[in-house]
C-alpha positions as CSV (number, residue, x, y, z in Angstrom):
1,M,92.5,84.9,87.5
2,I,96.0,86.3,89.1
3,R,96.3,88.7,86.5
4,V,92.9,90.3,87.8
5,L,94.5,90.5,91.6
6,V,98.0,91.9,90.4
7,G,96.9,95.5,90.1
8,S,95.3,95.5,93.6
9,V,98.4,93.7,95.4
10,M,100.4,96.3,93.4
11,V,98.3,99.2,95.0
12,I,98.7,97.5,98.5
13,I,102.7,96.9,98.2
14,I,103.8,100.4,97.2
15,M,101.2,102.0,99.9
16,L,103.1,99.9,102.6
17,L,106.3,100.9,101.4
18,V,105.6,104.6,101.1
19,P,106.7,106.4,104.4
20,S,104.0,108.4,104.5
21,V,100.5,108.9,103.4
22,E,100.5,112.2,102.7
23,K,103.3,111.9,100.5
24,A,101.6,109.0,98.8
25,L,98.5,111.0,98.2
26,F,100.4,112.8,95.3
27,F,101.4,109.4,93.6
28,L,97.9,107.8,93.9
29,P,97.0,108.6,90.6
30,L,100.5,107.5,89.0
31,I,100.0,104.1,91.5
32,F,96.7,103.6,90.2
33,A,97.4,104.2,86.4
34,L,100.6,102.1,86.8
35,S,98.6,99.1,88.4
36,V,96.0,99.2,85.7
37,S,97.9,99.7,82.6
38,L,101.3,97.8,83.1
39,V,99.4,94.4,84.2
40,N,97.3,95.2,80.7
41,T,99.8,96.2,78.2
42,D,99.0,93.7,75.7
43,K,95.3,95.1,76.2
44,F,96.3,98.5,74.4
45,K,94.8,99.5,71.0
46,I,98.0,101.8,70.7
47,N,101.9,101.5,71.6
48,K,102.5,100.1,75.0
49,V,104.7,103.0,76.2
50,L,102.4,105.7,74.9
51,G,99.7,103.7,76.4
52,V,101.0,103.7,79.8
53,I,101.8,107.4,79.5
54,L,98.3,108.4,78.3
55,S,96.9,106.2,81.2
56,V,99.1,108.0,83.8
57,V,98.1,111.4,82.0
58,Q,94.5,110.7,82.2
59,S,94.7,109.4,85.7
60,Y,96.1,112.5,87.0
61,L,93.6,114.6,85.2
62,V,90.7,112.8,86.7
63,F,92.1,113.1,90.0
64,L,92.8,116.9,89.7
65,G,89.4,117.3,88.1
66,L,87.7,115.3,90.8
67,G,89.2,117.2,93.8
68,I,88.7,120.8,92.0
69,V,84.9,119.9,91.7
70,L,84.8,118.5,95.2
71,Y,86.1,121.4,96.6
72,F,83.7,123.6,94.8
73,F,80.6,121.3,95.9
74,D,82.0,121.1,99.4
75,E,82.0,125.0,99.4
76,L,78.7,125.1,97.8
77,I,77.1,122.8,100.3
78,Q,78.9,124.8,103.3
79,N,77.3,128.0,101.7
80,I,73.8,126.8,101.3
81,T,73.6,125.1,104.8
82,N,75.6,128.1,106.7
83,G,78.1,125.7,107.5
84,D,75.7,123.3,109.3
85,S,76.4,120.3,106.9
86,S,76.2,116.9,108.2
87,E,78.4,114.0,107.9
88,L,75.7,112.6,105.7
89,E,76.3,115.2,103.0
90,G,80.0,114.5,103.3
91,V,79.3,110.9,102.8
92,A,77.1,111.6,99.7
93,L,79.6,114.1,98.1
94,I,82.6,111.8,98.2
95,T,81.1,108.7,97.4
96,T,79.6,110.2,94.6
97,G,82.6,111.8,93.4
98,G,84.7,108.6,93.7
99,Y,82.1,106.7,91.7
100,L,81.7,109.5,89.1
101,A,85.7,109.5,89.1
102,A,85.5,105.6,88.4
103,L,83.2,105.8,85.5
104,L,84.9,109.0,84.0
105,L,88.3,107.2,84.1
106,F,86.8,104.0,82.7
107,Y,85.5,105.9,79.7
108,F,88.9,107.4,79.1
109,Y,90.5,104.0,79.3
110,S,88.0,102.9,76.8
111,Y,89.9,104.8,74.1
112,L,93.1,103.1,75.3
113,F,92.1,99.5,75.9
114,K,90.4,97.2,73.4
115,E,87.7,94.9,74.3
116,I,85.7,96.5,77.0
117,K,82.4,95.2,77.7
118,F,80.8,98.2,79.1
119,K,77.7,96.7,81.0
120,F,79.6,94.1,82.8
121,S,82.5,96.9,84.0
122,F,79.6,99.3,84.9
123,W,78.5,96.5,87.1
124,V,82.0,95.7,88.4
125,I,82.6,99.6,89.2
126,S,79.7,100.1,90.9
127,I,80.2,96.9,93.2
128,C,83.8,98.0,93.9
129,N,82.5,101.4,94.9
130,I,80.0,100.1,97.4
131,L,83.0,97.8,98.7
132,V,84.9,100.7,99.4
133,V,82.3,102.7,101.2
134,I,81.4,99.4,103.3
135,V,85.1,99.0,104.0
136,M,85.2,102.6,105.1
137,F,82.3,102.6,107.2
138,V,83.6,99.2,109.0
139,F,86.7,100.6,109.6
140,S,86.5,104.6,110.2
141,K,83.8,105.3,112.3
142,N,81.8,107.5,109.5
143,E,84.1,110.6,109.7
144,Y,86.1,109.3,107.1
145,L,84.5,111.3,104.4
146,Q,84.6,114.9,105.9
147,F,87.0,117.2,104.6
148,G,90.4,117.6,106.4
149,V,89.9,114.8,108.7
150,E,93.0,112.4,108.3
151,K,90.7,109.5,107.3
152,F,90.2,110.7,104.0
153,P,93.7,109.7,102.4
154,A,92.3,106.1,103.8
155,Y,89.2,106.5,101.6
156,L,91.5,107.3,98.5
157,I,93.7,104.4,99.2
158,S,90.7,102.0,99.3
159,W,89.3,103.5,96.4
160,C,92.7,102.9,94.5
161,I,92.8,99.1,95.6
162,F,89.0,98.3,94.8
163,M,89.1,100.3,91.4
164,S,92.4,98.7,90.4
165,L,90.0,95.4,91.1
166,A,87.1,96.6,89.2
167,Y,89.4,97.5,86.3
168,G,91.6,94.4,86.4
169,L,88.1,92.5,86.2
170,S,86.8,94.7,83.3
171,L,89.9,94.4,81.3
172,N,90.0,90.4,81.7
173,K,86.6,89.8,81.4
174,E,87.5,86.4,79.5
175,L,89.8,85.1,82.1
176,F,86.7,85.9,84.8
177,D,84.5,84.2,82.6
178,K,86.8,81.3,82.3
179,K,87.2,80.8,86.0
180,I,83.6,81.3,86.7
181,S,82.9,78.2,84.1
182,S,85.6,76.2,85.5
183,L,83.6,76.3,89.0
184,K,80.5,75.4,87.6
185,D,82.0,72.5,85.9
186,N,83.4,71.2,89.2
């Protein structure tokens, strides 16, 4: 079960070691990809080194794509509402974007990793995305999702932590099942 948590712990430790959050934002896709792929190198369908490299490339492409799409959707919302968009629209935009990024990245990872249970993974990713939103609501007074607000990096970091946990659970479902069955037996 430790293997499931190692990715999230790696993200937390690396974020604590980085001197500024702004510098860390550029490296978040790298940190996330490494936290998932290095822990699960034995799960790759292909060569381990190539798998880690492809994992990093896919992570950057999804993060970049998400950033571009969210920028244009934010502009669209601003144009439709004549600049009078509410915080709720920002919350919905970023939360949906983060969820879609997690699902898209997992879809790409399904080509790299073997033995993925999609139904279980979908539920784990969904629950972890809800946890990201709950944590951000509790700790940042609802303004975390507005573009240009200093709270947005905290959302991205939380997303990386919880999604690395979700991917760790998804890729190591057999360990999770063993732990659950041992708890039931006791």
